[in-house]
N, C-alpha and C positions, 0 to 999 in steps of 0.2 A: 503493499500500500503506500509506503514510503517512497518508492522509486517511482511510482505512478504520479505522485504528488510532485516530485522533483521534475518529472518529464512535463507535467501540466505547467508547472512554473517557469520552466525553460521555454515552452511554447508561447506563453503570454509574454515572457520577456522579448522574445524574438519578435512577436506581432505587434507589440506596443512601443518598444524603444529600438531594437535593433534594424528592423526593416525601414521603418520611417527615417531613422538616421542615415542609413544607407543610401535612400532615395534622395536625401536632401544633400549630400555630399557627392551624389554622381554628377559629373560633369554635364552641363546642359548642351545639346547639340547646336552647334553654330550654324549649321546649314538647313534649320528647320524653317527659316523664313523665305528660304530660296526655292526648295523643292516644293511641290505642290502635292500636299498629303491627300488630296481626294482622289490621287491617282493609286494610292497605295492602301486601298480597303481590304481589310482581311475579314476572315470568317471566324465568329466567336472570339474575337480578341487575338486570334493568331495572325500575326503579320504574314504579309506576302514574301516570297522568295526575292523578290527584287526590292525590298524596302531600302530607301534612301538612293535609289538608282533611277525611279521614274521622274519623268519630266514631262511638261505640257507644252507641246511644241506650237508653231504659229498658228495652226489650223484648230487647235483646241483639243487635239487627240492627245492621250497618254502614251508615252513611249519610253521604253527601258533604254537607259544609255548604255552603250557598247564600248568596249575598250578603245582608246583613241579618239572617242568624241569628247566635247566639252560638257562637264558637270560643274555647277556652281562656279562658273568663271575659271575652272582650271581643267586641264587636260586629264582624262581619266585613265590611267596607266592599267595594263593587264594585271599586275600584281595586286592593285588596289581593289580592281573588279572582282577579281577571285576571292580576297579576303572578305569583301562585303557578302558576296553569296555565302562563303563558307558559315559566316558569323550569323546570316539570316536562317540558315537551314539549321544550325545548332540551336538557335532561338526558338524555332518552329518545334523542333524535337522536344525541347524543355517544356515549352507550352502543353504538348501533348503528354508528356509525362505528369505535369500538374493535372491535367483533365483526368487522366487514368487514376491517379491517387485519390482524387475527390470521389470518383466511381467506387474504389475499393473501400473508402471511409463508409460511404453508404451501404456498400454491401455487407461489411462487417458489422454496421449497426443493425442491418435487418438479420444477419446471423445471430447477434447477440439477443435480439428481441424474439426471435423465434427459438431459441435454443432451449428454453423451459428449464426443466430440471436436469438436463443432460450437461454435467460440468465439463467434458470434453469438448462440446460444441461452443459453450460460452468462452472457454479458454482459446479456442481457435479464433473465435469471433474477436477477442482481445487482441491476439497477436496480429490478425489482419489489420484491425485498426491502427494498432501502434507502428505497425510495418509502412502503412499508408501514410501516416502522419510524419514518418520519418522521410519518406520519398517525397511528400510535398514539400517539407522544410527544405530539402536538398535541392529540390526543383526551384523553389521560390529563390534560394541563394544563387544558385546557378544562373538564373535569368538576370538577377542583379549583376553578377560578375560579368556576363556577357554584355549586358548595356554599357556598364562601365568601361570595358575593354573597347567596344564598338564607338563609345564616345571619345576614347582616347586616339584611336587610329583613323576615326572621322569617316 
């Protein structure tokens, strides 16, 4: 019971202190005013693979900048293009891990409620919930780290 209390205290600390602090100290994107964010609409909060690469051309259509083209007033190099795409794919994967973790928390809660008098099912449900919460914390931390790195390399 004491370990569960420590875990819950740690999660509350991360949720109320550490995560907002990490968001506040992460560098702001300097290109946010230049790129058109309406070209980068994702699904369920998941960013597209071309995040920070889309621009609106003179005809009003959204296009993805290719290596060698101009992006935010500078020439987009191949290595920079590849790094942006790789970081976007990593961020997409981490968002999916977060959604899967939330699903397993709900699944573990369902198992816990339907476990009844069977202690093995209740213990299995507790392990499922605990592992899902650990995965969710790791996923949120990793998304923050990816966003900080992406803000640094631009």
